[in-house]
Backbone as a chain_set.jsonl record, in Angstrom:
{"seq": "MSEFKNRGFLLKQRAFLKLYIYKTIDKNKGYASQYLGDLRKEFKQYGYEPTHTETYKVLHELTRDGLVKRERQIKGEKGVDFQEIILYSLTDEGKKEYDLYKKQMKVELERCRGLLDKALEDHYGPVR", "coords": {"N": [[91.714, 124.881, 98.711], [92.371, 122.195, 98.966], [94.306, 120.063, 97.074], [94.27, 117.658, 94.835], [95.883, 114.972, 93.431], [96.675, 112.422, 90.911], [97.539, 109.424, 92.385], [99.282, 107.548, 91.595], [100.117, 104.065, 91.316], [98.783, 102.652, 93.591], [96.805, 103.869, 96.299], [98.331, 106.182, 98.568], [99.57, 105.684, 101.908], [99.341, 107.895, 103.657], [97.288, 109.518, 102.517], [95.156, 107.741, 102.718], [95.087, 107.356, 105.56], [94.466, 110.014, 106.213], [91.816, 110.356, 105.26], [90.434, 108.716, 107.065], [91.186, 109.936, 109.487], [90.001, 112.408, 109.291], [87.285, 111.517, 109.281], [87.093, 110.403, 111.844], [87.658, 112.644, 113.551], [85.582, 114.249, 112.733], [83.378, 112.853, 113.785], [83.877, 112.763, 116.538], [85.199, 114.828, 119.137], [88.517, 114.337, 120.04], [91.633, 112.798, 121.092], [94.97, 112.39, 119.865], [96.329, 109.796, 120.419], [94.219, 108.293, 121.061], [92.721, 108.273, 118.666], [94.61, 106.836, 117.051], [94.707, 104.28, 118.328], [92.011, 103.526, 117.966], [91.928, 103.333, 115.153], [93.863, 101.377, 114.757], [92.532, 99.217, 115.891], [90.352, 99.046, 114.147], [91.477, 98.318, 111.675], [92.931, 96.017, 112.172], [92.039, 93.308, 111.488], [92.712, 93.315, 108.732], [95.383, 93.28, 108.634], [96.7, 95.613, 108.78], [98.4, 98.187, 110.407], [98.223, 101.348, 111.398], [100.771, 103.755, 111.752], [102.387, 105.51, 114.474], [103.883, 107.761, 113.768], [102.971, 108.48, 111.091], [100.229, 109.011, 111.609], [100.34, 111.184, 113.337], [101.685, 112.986, 111.607], [99.669, 113.497, 109.728], [97.791, 114.709, 111.392], [99.248, 116.968, 112.155], [99.579, 118.235, 109.67], [96.915, 118.797, 108.929], [96.284, 120.526, 110.894], [98.115, 122.54, 110.604], [97.227, 123.54, 108.078], [94.925, 124.814, 108.833], [92.589, 123.384, 109.04], [91.955, 121.783, 111.056], [91.501, 122.283, 114.51], [93.34, 122.736, 117.6], [93.015, 121.941, 121.062], [93.922, 122.315, 124.286], [93.582, 120.149, 127.084], [92.895, 118.893, 130.35], [93.193, 115.69, 131.351], [91.754, 113.422, 133.5], [91.591, 113.425, 137.15], [91.661, 116.617, 138.511], [94.421, 117.904, 140.218], [95.016, 115.436, 141.394], [95.51, 113.093, 139.739], [96.575, 113.678, 136.79], [96.775, 114.422, 133.224], [97.946, 116.273, 130.573], [96.226, 116.715, 127.581], [95.781, 116.953, 124.008], [93.127, 117.962, 122.302], [91.355, 117.365, 119.284], [89.422, 119.083, 116.688], [87.296, 119.725, 113.933], [87.635, 122.642, 111.972], [85.431, 125.111, 110.546], [86.147, 125.496, 107.941], [87.62, 123.165, 107.689], [85.565, 121.222, 107.729], [84.394, 121.701, 105.26], [86.437, 121.071, 103.573], [86.748, 118.4, 104.221], [84.396, 117.301, 103.178], [84.889, 117.672, 100.44], [87.282, 116.235, 100.093], [86.434, 113.696, 100.65], [84.766, 113.149, 98.447], [86.727, 113.264, 96.397], [88.416, 111.212, 97.134], [86.788, 109.012, 96.947], [86.615, 108.517, 94.208], [89.267, 107.939, 93.734], [89.671, 105.703, 95.442], [87.914, 103.807, 94.194], [89.214, 103.625, 91.758], [91.616, 102.294, 92.568], [90.478, 99.968, 93.7], [89.537, 98.92, 91.35], [91.9, 98.221, 89.995], [92.974, 96.263, 91.821], [90.847, 94.395, 91.733], [91.055, 93.599, 89.01], [93.606, 92.371, 88.979], [93.106, 90.216, 90.793], [91.1, 88.823, 89.381], [92.395, 88.334, 86.848], [94.36, 86.489, 87.789], [93.189, 84.672, 89.473], [90.622, 84.127, 88.872], [87.055, 84.82, 88.523], [85.901, 87.697, 90.452], [84.324, 87.967, 93.584]], "CA": [[92.856, 124.477, 99.442], [92.715, 120.779, 98.743], [94.776, 119.751, 95.816], [94.263, 116.178, 94.697], [96.574, 114.481, 92.249], [96.737, 111.004, 90.79], [98.343, 108.884, 93.41], [100.163, 106.432, 91.118], [99.601, 102.738, 91.288], [97.778, 102.503, 94.572], [96.642, 104.963, 97.235], [99.338, 106.284, 99.519], [99.168, 105.513, 103.262], [98.959, 109.166, 104.301], [96.025, 109.85, 101.921], [94.219, 106.757, 103.341], [94.912, 107.801, 106.96], [93.8, 111.355, 106.237], [90.456, 110.127, 105.092], [89.909, 108.172, 108.286], [91.269, 110.777, 110.555], [88.987, 113.381, 109.037], [86.048, 110.896, 109.714], [87.161, 110.257, 113.273], [87.618, 113.92, 114.149], [84.227, 114.748, 112.521], [82.406, 112.167, 114.67], [83.938, 113.145, 118.012], [86.462, 115.512, 119.523], [89.352, 113.416, 120.725], [93.09, 113.06, 121.069], [95.711, 111.569, 118.83], [96.639, 108.396, 120.746], [92.868, 107.623, 121.01], [92.533, 108.069, 117.276], [95.498, 105.805, 116.679], [94.278, 103.068, 118.896], [90.823, 103.146, 117.289], [92.255, 102.941, 113.803], [94.561, 100.115, 114.775], [91.591, 98.167, 116.091], [89.519, 98.92, 113.01], [92.131, 97.687, 110.599], [93.666, 94.856, 112.536], [91.667, 92.165, 110.704], [93.266, 93.429, 107.51], [96.864, 93.22, 108.796], [97.248, 96.97, 108.696], [98.524, 98.909, 111.642], [98.763, 102.659, 111.232], [102.014, 104.122, 112.603], [102.304, 106.676, 115.286], [104.453, 108.846, 113.0], [102.102, 108.901, 110.019], [99.084, 109.575, 112.188], [100.751, 112.613, 113.791], [101.988, 113.837, 110.469], [98.434, 113.901, 109.169], [97.199, 115.713, 112.299], [99.946, 118.255, 112.061], [99.287, 118.846, 108.33], [95.512, 119.38, 109.009], [96.272, 121.707, 111.853], [98.883, 123.716, 109.922], [96.416, 124.12, 107.058], [93.754, 125.44, 109.394], [91.423, 122.502, 108.879], [91.728, 121.198, 112.429], [92.042, 123.101, 115.715], [93.764, 121.957, 118.804], [92.557, 122.48, 122.346], [94.491, 121.625, 125.467], [92.631, 119.849, 128.2], [93.414, 118.062, 131.414], [92.518, 114.36, 131.475], [91.869, 112.798, 134.863], [91.06, 114.23, 138.247], [92.583, 117.738, 138.848], [95.197, 117.867, 141.512], [95.325, 114.095, 141.888], [96.079, 112.318, 138.714], [96.154, 114.286, 135.509], [97.607, 114.372, 132.07], [97.494, 117.197, 129.588], [96.043, 116.063, 126.229], [95.393, 117.876, 122.914], [91.836, 117.48, 121.607], [91.265, 117.946, 117.883], [88.173, 119.208, 116.123], [87.417, 120.295, 112.598], [87.177, 124.019, 111.753], [84.387, 125.274, 109.551], [86.885, 125.253, 106.665], [87.948, 121.747, 107.707], [84.426, 120.486, 107.41], [84.133, 121.847, 103.835], [87.501, 120.341, 102.914], [86.54, 116.998, 104.424], [83.378, 116.881, 102.237], [85.579, 117.68, 99.114], [88.257, 115.217, 100.108], [85.643, 112.375, 100.596], [84.421, 112.974, 97.015], [87.941, 112.99, 95.61], [88.932, 109.944, 97.61], [85.879, 107.937, 96.464], [87.048, 108.302, 92.871], [90.613, 107.305, 93.875], [89.512, 104.324, 95.98], [87.321, 103.0, 93.16], [90.286, 103.293, 90.785], [92.46, 101.378, 93.218], [89.77, 98.714, 93.768], [89.544, 98.34, 89.949], [93.299, 97.633, 89.802], [93.057, 95.076, 92.573], [89.979, 93.41, 91.214], [91.603, 93.125, 87.802], [94.707, 91.446, 89.321], [92.504, 88.962, 91.298], [90.375, 88.169, 88.276], [93.335, 87.858, 85.943], [95.17, 85.424, 88.288], [92.48, 83.694, 90.369], [89.221, 83.859, 88.389], [86.0, 85.881, 88.818], [85.877, 88.342, 91.699], [82.981, 87.919, 94.113]], "C": [[93.331, 123.044, 99.211], [93.067, 120.533, 97.271], [94.988, 118.235, 95.753], [94.825, 115.826, 93.392], [96.474, 112.942, 92.118], [97.807, 110.516, 91.704], [99.292, 107.816, 92.933], [99.422, 105.126, 91.146], [98.493, 102.446, 92.351], [97.784, 103.728, 95.532], [97.783, 104.969, 98.302], [98.73, 106.175, 100.975], [98.641, 106.779, 103.82], [97.555, 109.688, 103.809], [94.913, 108.955, 102.586], [93.925, 107.145, 104.726], [94.146, 109.151, 107.105], [92.274, 111.244, 106.101], [89.798, 109.65, 106.407], [90.055, 109.13, 109.494], [90.277, 111.922, 110.452], [87.619, 112.789, 109.612], [85.996, 110.835, 111.23], [86.976, 111.574, 113.938], [86.133, 114.482, 113.948], [83.185, 114.05, 113.438], [82.574, 112.54, 116.048], [85.269, 113.829, 118.219], [87.272, 114.544, 120.309], [90.814, 113.736, 120.705], [93.735, 112.021, 120.258], [95.897, 110.151, 119.19], [95.322, 107.621, 120.785], [92.572, 107.336, 119.626], [93.357, 106.83, 116.724], [95.085, 104.445, 117.137], [92.912, 102.57, 118.167], [91.035, 102.692, 115.866], [92.98, 101.672, 113.741], [93.572, 98.942, 114.985], [90.785, 97.978, 114.845], [90.146, 98.166, 111.884], [92.907, 96.423, 110.878], [93.386, 93.574, 111.776], [92.25, 92.214, 109.233], [94.806, 93.419, 107.423], [97.547, 94.537, 108.611], [97.262, 97.648, 110.018], [99.161, 100.291, 111.427], [99.83, 103.043, 112.192], [101.703, 105.448, 113.297], [102.724, 107.913, 114.463], [103.484, 109.346, 111.884], [100.809, 109.501, 110.503], [99.307, 110.961, 112.631], [101.08, 113.516, 112.671], [100.658, 114.276, 109.834], [97.776, 114.946, 110.069], [97.88, 117.077, 112.207], [99.67, 118.979, 110.652], [97.846, 119.542, 108.328], [95.529, 120.61, 109.887], [96.948, 122.876, 111.231], [98.029, 124.29, 108.772], [95.173, 124.677, 107.544], [92.499, 124.666, 109.326], [90.94, 121.853, 110.158], [92.257, 122.121, 113.457], [92.309, 122.196, 116.897], [93.364, 122.692, 120.027], [93.206, 121.661, 123.466], [93.507, 121.396, 126.541], [93.305, 118.901, 129.16], [92.579, 116.798, 131.497], [92.804, 113.811, 132.857], [91.375, 113.764, 135.971], [92.137, 115.332, 138.665], [93.157, 117.584, 140.138], [95.529, 116.501, 142.045], [96.106, 113.369, 140.841], [95.707, 112.914, 137.348], [97.279, 114.265, 134.454], [97.083, 115.47, 131.122], [97.442, 116.577, 128.185], [95.708, 117.243, 125.318], [94.18, 117.263, 122.252], [91.832, 118.142, 120.199], [89.865, 118.026, 117.488], [88.381, 119.988, 114.807], [86.996, 121.805, 112.711], [86.036, 123.974, 110.761], [85.042, 124.969, 108.169], [87.22, 123.766, 106.477], [86.773, 120.859, 107.368], [84.073, 120.614, 105.89], [85.169, 121.018, 103.039], [87.285, 118.854, 103.05], [85.423, 116.448, 103.441], [84.006, 116.741, 100.752], [86.523, 116.524, 99.086], [87.551, 113.796, 99.991], [85.269, 112.116, 99.089], [85.658, 112.63, 96.163], [88.385, 111.588, 95.885], [88.104, 108.788, 96.98], [86.391, 107.507, 95.055], [88.343, 107.535, 92.847], [90.474, 105.86, 94.408], [88.879, 103.351, 94.976], [88.333, 102.692, 92.117], [91.185, 102.2, 91.323], [91.799, 99.955, 93.378], [89.695, 97.994, 92.444], [90.812, 97.59, 89.668], [93.402, 96.327, 90.517], [92.133, 93.995, 92.05], [90.43, 92.794, 89.855], [92.696, 92.059, 88.045], [94.11, 90.147, 89.865], [91.782, 88.183, 90.252], [91.348, 87.516, 87.246], [94.101, 86.566, 86.409], [94.419, 84.329, 89.04], [91.044, 83.409, 89.956], [88.257, 84.983, 88.799], [86.044, 86.392, 90.297], [84.525, 88.32, 92.294], [82.559, 89.34, 94.48]], "O": [[94.524, 122.741, 99.258], [92.262, 120.755, 96.366], [95.764, 117.646, 96.506], [94.356, 116.283, 92.349], [96.219, 112.251, 93.104], [98.875, 111.12, 91.799], [100.026, 107.23, 93.728], [98.199, 105.103, 91.008], [97.391, 102.033, 91.992], [98.73, 104.516, 95.519], [98.143, 103.928, 98.853], [97.572, 106.518, 101.214], [97.568, 106.771, 104.422], [96.768, 110.218, 104.594], [93.853, 109.46, 102.953], [92.767, 107.274, 105.124], [93.32, 109.345, 107.996], [91.536, 111.971, 106.767], [88.735, 110.138, 106.792], [89.211, 109.155, 110.39], [89.758, 112.362, 111.478], [86.905, 113.488, 110.332], [84.979, 111.172, 111.836], [86.169, 111.646, 114.865], [85.552, 115.081, 114.852], [82.193, 114.679, 113.807], [81.582, 112.656, 116.768], [86.288, 113.499, 117.612], [86.721, 113.941, 121.23], [91.202, 114.844, 120.334], [93.193, 110.95, 119.985], [95.648, 109.297, 118.339], [95.315, 106.41, 120.562], [92.176, 106.206, 119.342], [92.827, 105.95, 116.046], [95.121, 103.509, 116.338], [92.749, 101.395, 117.837], [90.381, 101.753, 115.414], [92.788, 100.906, 112.797], [93.707, 97.869, 114.397], [90.531, 96.831, 114.477], [89.452, 97.433, 111.179], [93.475, 95.816, 109.97], [94.306, 92.826, 111.443], [92.254, 91.174, 108.575], [95.416, 93.527, 106.359], [98.744, 94.627, 108.337], [96.24, 97.691, 110.702], [100.376, 100.438, 111.295], [99.774, 102.668, 113.363], [100.949, 106.31, 112.843], [102.048, 108.942, 114.452], [103.233, 110.548, 111.789], [100.309, 110.432, 109.871], [98.513, 111.848, 112.317], [100.795, 114.712, 112.74], [100.58, 115.433, 109.422], [97.261, 115.952, 109.579], [97.254, 118.137, 112.185], [99.561, 120.203, 110.583], [97.643, 120.646, 107.821], [94.852, 121.603, 109.619], [96.486, 124.016, 111.288], [98.127, 125.493, 108.527], [94.337, 125.025, 106.71], [91.42, 125.221, 109.534], [89.789, 121.454, 110.334], [93.34, 122.686, 113.306], [91.692, 121.162, 117.155], [93.364, 123.922, 120.055], [93.03, 120.446, 123.545], [92.708, 122.262, 126.895], [94.217, 118.172, 128.77], [91.366, 116.866, 131.696], [93.948, 113.752, 133.307], [90.798, 114.81, 135.674], [93.261, 115.042, 139.077], [92.493, 117.179, 141.092], [96.245, 116.384, 143.04], [97.277, 113.057, 141.053], [94.62, 112.655, 136.832], [98.47, 114.121, 134.731], [95.875, 115.563, 130.906], [98.413, 116.016, 127.677], [95.403, 118.348, 125.767], [94.239, 116.16, 121.71], [92.245, 119.285, 120.004], [89.091, 117.149, 117.873], [89.345, 120.717, 114.576], [86.095, 122.145, 113.477], [85.718, 122.922, 110.207], [84.473, 124.238, 107.359], [87.141, 123.191, 105.391], [86.974, 119.809, 106.758], [83.499, 119.682, 105.325], [84.864, 120.381, 102.031], [87.589, 118.099, 102.127], [85.503, 115.318, 102.959], [83.672, 115.832, 99.993], [86.562, 115.84, 98.063], [88.041, 112.883, 99.327], [85.443, 111.013, 98.57], [85.583, 111.763, 95.292], [88.702, 110.843, 94.958], [88.639, 107.764, 96.556], [86.568, 106.323, 94.768], [88.518, 106.605, 92.06], [91.085, 104.93, 93.882], [89.274, 102.187, 94.919], [88.337, 101.573, 91.603], [91.492, 101.255, 90.596], [92.452, 98.923, 93.218], [89.763, 96.77, 92.336], [90.797, 96.465, 89.168], [93.861, 95.347, 89.931], [92.527, 92.836, 91.925], [90.203, 91.611, 89.602], [92.709, 91.004, 87.411], [94.542, 89.069, 89.457], [91.858, 86.954, 90.249], [91.179, 86.368, 86.836], [94.439, 85.698, 85.604], [94.921, 83.221, 89.225], [90.343, 82.599, 90.562], [88.679, 85.987, 89.373], [86.202, 85.611, 91.235], [83.575, 88.635, 91.577], [81.443, 89.55, 94.955]]}, "num_chains": 1, "name": "protein.A"}
């Protein structure tokens, strides 16, 4: 199901987010705004803030492809203060695809790192 193509100069935002969303869903069942907040915290020091739109597009794509399942749940105290949320979890097929995607992305991330290391070395000297 997973088709991986050369991404061009550097990795695209959605491919990067997909890797982290897979990881986040695999670690714990949660909901989209929770994932978004966690990702924003994780990447804040790098000046990167994943967008709401891109995060939801990845979740919808994974759901549409049958790799993630959605489950409605009530958050809060029933009858008092509640909010309906959608929890996401990987399907069995999603777990297989995540393993494959990780392998493919490792190759792609190493390629991108090589390009960036080359630029740093060419313009600023040896890379640490």
